C-alpha positions in Angstrom: 18.9 30.7 9.0 22.1 30.7 6.9 22.2 31.8 3.3 22.3 28.2 2.0 19.3 27.0 3.9 16.0 27.1 2.1 13.1 29.3 3.4 10.7 27.4 5.6 6.9 27.2 5.0 4.8 29.5 7.0 4.5 28.4 10.6 7.5 26.1 10.4 10.7 26.4 12.5 14.1 24.8 12.6 15.7 23.8 16.0 18.7 21.7 16.9 17.9 18.2 18.3 19.4 19.0 21.7 16.7 21.6 22.3 13.9 19.1 21.7 15.2 16.3 23.9 15.1 15.9 27.6 18.2 13.7 27.3 20.4 12.2 24.7 22.0 9.1 26.3 24.4 6.4 24.9 23.9 2.8 26.2 26.0 1.5 29.2 29.4 -0.1 28.5 29.2 -3.9 28.3 31.2 -6.2 30.6 32.8 -9.4 29.2 30.5 -11.6 31.5 27.4 -9.9 30.0 28.1 -10.9 26.4 27.3 -14.6 26.7 24.0 -14.4 28.6 20.7 -14.8 26.8 17.2 -13.7 27.8 16.1 -17.3 28.4 18.7 -17.6 31.2 17.1 -14.6 33.0 18.0 -11.0 33.2 17.0 -7.7 31.6 16.9 -8.0 27.8 19.2 -5.8 25.7 18.3 -4.1 22.4 21.0 -4.4 19.8 21.7 -2.2 16.8 20.6 -5.0 14.5 17.1 -4.9 16.1 16.3 -1.5 14.7 14.3 -2.4 11.6 11.6 -0.4 9.8 11.7 2.2 12.6 10.6 -0.3 15.1 12.4 -2.8 17.4 12.3 -6.3 16.0 14.2 -8.9 18.0 15.0 -12.5 17.2 13.6 -15.5 19.2 14.2 -15.3 22.9 17.2 -17.7 22.8 19.2 -15.2 20.8 18.2 -12.0 22.7 21.1 -11.0 25.0 20.4 -10.0 28.6 22.1 -8.3 31.5 22.1 -10.2 34.8 19.5 -9.0 37.3 22.1 -7.9 39.9 23.9 -5.7 37.4 20.7 -4.5 35.7 19.6 -3.0 39.1 22.5 -0.5 38.8 21.5 0.5 35.3 18.0 1.8 35.8 18.8 5.1 34.2 19.4 3.2 30.9 16.0 1.5 30.9 13.8 2.2 27.9 10.3 3.8 28.2 7.5 3.9 25.7 8.0 6.9 23.5 11.8 6.8 23.6 13.7 6.8 20.3 16.8 4.7 19.6 19.4 5.5 17.0 22.6 3.7 15.9 25.7 5.7 16.4 28.4 3.4 15.0 28.5 1.1 11.9 25.4 1.9 9.9 24.8 5.2 11.6 21.4 6.7 11.7 19.0 3.8 11.8 16.3 4.6 14.3 13.3 3.1 16.0 10.4 4.1 18.2 10.2 2.3 21.5 6.8 0.8 22.2 5.3 -0.6 25.4 6.6 -4.1 24.4 10.2 -3.0 25.1 9.6 -0.9 28.2 12.2 -1.7 30.9 14.7 -3.2 28.4 18.3 -1.9 28.3 20.1 -0.8 25.1 23.5 -1.5 23.6 26.4 1.1 23.9 26.4 1.6 20.1 22.9 3.0 20.4 21.7 6.4 21.5 18.4 6.9 23.4 16.5 10.1 22.7 14.0 10.9 25.5 11.5 13.7 24.9 10.2 15.9 27.7 6.5 15.8 28.5 4.5 18.4 26.6 7.6 19.2 24.5 7.6 20.9 21.1 7.9 17.7 19.1 6.1 14.3 19.3 8.0 11.0 19.2 6.1 9.8 16.2 7.1 12.9 14.2 10.7 12.9 15.3 11.3 9.3 14.4 9.8 10.0 11.0 12.0 13.0 10.6 15.1 11.2 11.6 14.5 8.5 9.1 13.8 10.9 6.2 16.3 11.6 3.5 17.5 15.0 4.6 18.2 13.9 8.2 19.9 10.7 7.1 22.1 12.6 4.6 23.1 15.0 7.4 23.9 12.2 9.8 26.0 10.3 7.3 27.9 13.5 6.4 28.7 14.1 10.0 30.0 10.6 10.8 33.6 10.1 11.5 35.5 6.9 10.5 37.2 5.4 13.5 39.2 2.2 12.8 37.2 1.9 9.4 33.9 2.0 11.3 31.7 5.1 10.8 30.8 6.7 14.2 28.7 9.6 15.3 29.3 11.4 18.6 26.4 12.5 20.8 27.7 16.1 20.7 27.5 16.1 16.9 24.1 14.4 16.8 22.7 17.0 19.3 23.3 19.7 16.6 21.1 17.9 14.0 18.7 20.6 12.7 15.1 19.4 13.0 12.3 21.0 11.0 9.1 21.5 13.0 5.7 22.1 11.4 2.8 23.6 13.3 1.4 21.2 16.0 -1.6 20.0 14.0 0.4 19.3 10.9 3.2 17.6 13.0 0.6 15.3 14.6 -0.9 14.4 11.2 2.5 13.7 9.7 3.6 11.6 12.7 0.3 9.6 12.8 0.2 8.9 9.1 3.8 7.6 8.9 3.5 5.7 12.2 0.5 3.9 10.9 2.4 2.8 7.8 5.3 1.6 10.0 2.9 -0.5 12.0 1.6 -2.1 8.8 5.2 -2.8 7.7 5.9 -4.5 11.0 2.8 -6.5 10.8 3.6 -7.7 7.3 7.2 -8.4 8.3 5.9 -10.6 11.2 3.5 -12.4 8.8 6.4 -13.1 6.4 8.6 -14.4 9.3 5.8 -16.7 10.5 5.2 -17.9 7.0 8.8 -18.8 6.5 8.9 -20.7 9.7 5.7 -22.6 8.8 7.1 -23.4 5.3 10.3 -24.8 6.8 8.4 -27.0 9.3 6.0 -28.1 6.6 8.9 -29.0 4.2 10.6 -31.1 6.9 7.3 -33.0 7.7 6.6 -33.6 4.0 10.1 -34.7 3.1 10.3 -37.1 6.1 6.9 -38.7 5.4 5.5 -37.4 8.7 2.8 -35.6 6.9 1.3 -37.1 3.7 1.1 -34.8 0.7 -2.2 -34.6 -1.0 -2.1 -34.8 -4.8 
C-alpha cells in the first residue's frame, strides 16, 4: 500500500485486476464483409459497445443486431462469450461494463470491448467485480488512465490489467454482489417494460389516428 492509499477495513485486500482474471481479451478485428450482416441473415451475433447498459447486455431488435458469418465464426471460438464473463468498453466512453448472462452465451464481441473471464473458484465473483468496476472509484481510475487517440479516449489492456480492485472477505463480497446484481436485474426489467410500453403506445397511436381502432370517449 502506498502512502496516499487509505487503510483498508479489517479482512479486506487490494489486488490488481490481472491477478483476478483467467484472461483479459479484446474482441477480434472486424472484416469489411462482416459489417453489413445482421443476425436475421444468419451467423453468430455480435455484442456492440452500445449494448452495454445498466451493467447488462441490452440489444436492439434482431434486425439491427450484427452477426459474423458462420464460416468465419467457426475460427473465432476463443472469442465466444460465456455466462459469468464481464465485458468492458475500451474506446470512446471507456469503462462501461456488463455481466454476461446465459442469454448471450456463444455470442462474439466487438473489438472495442474487452472480455474479462474469471477462473473457477477464484478470489472474486463476477457479480462483485462488475459492481466494483462500475463504482465511482474504479470509473475515476479508468477515465484517468485513458489515452486520447485521434480525439477518441482509449484504454489499453495492459493498463486495465493494473486496475486495483478492493476485495472484502468472501461472505461480504457475496452479499455485496448479490444485492447490487438484484437491483441491476430490476433495472433491466423496468427498462424492458418501458421499451414495450413505448412500442405499444406507438402502435396504438397509429391505429387510433388511422381510424383502425375506435377511441372510446
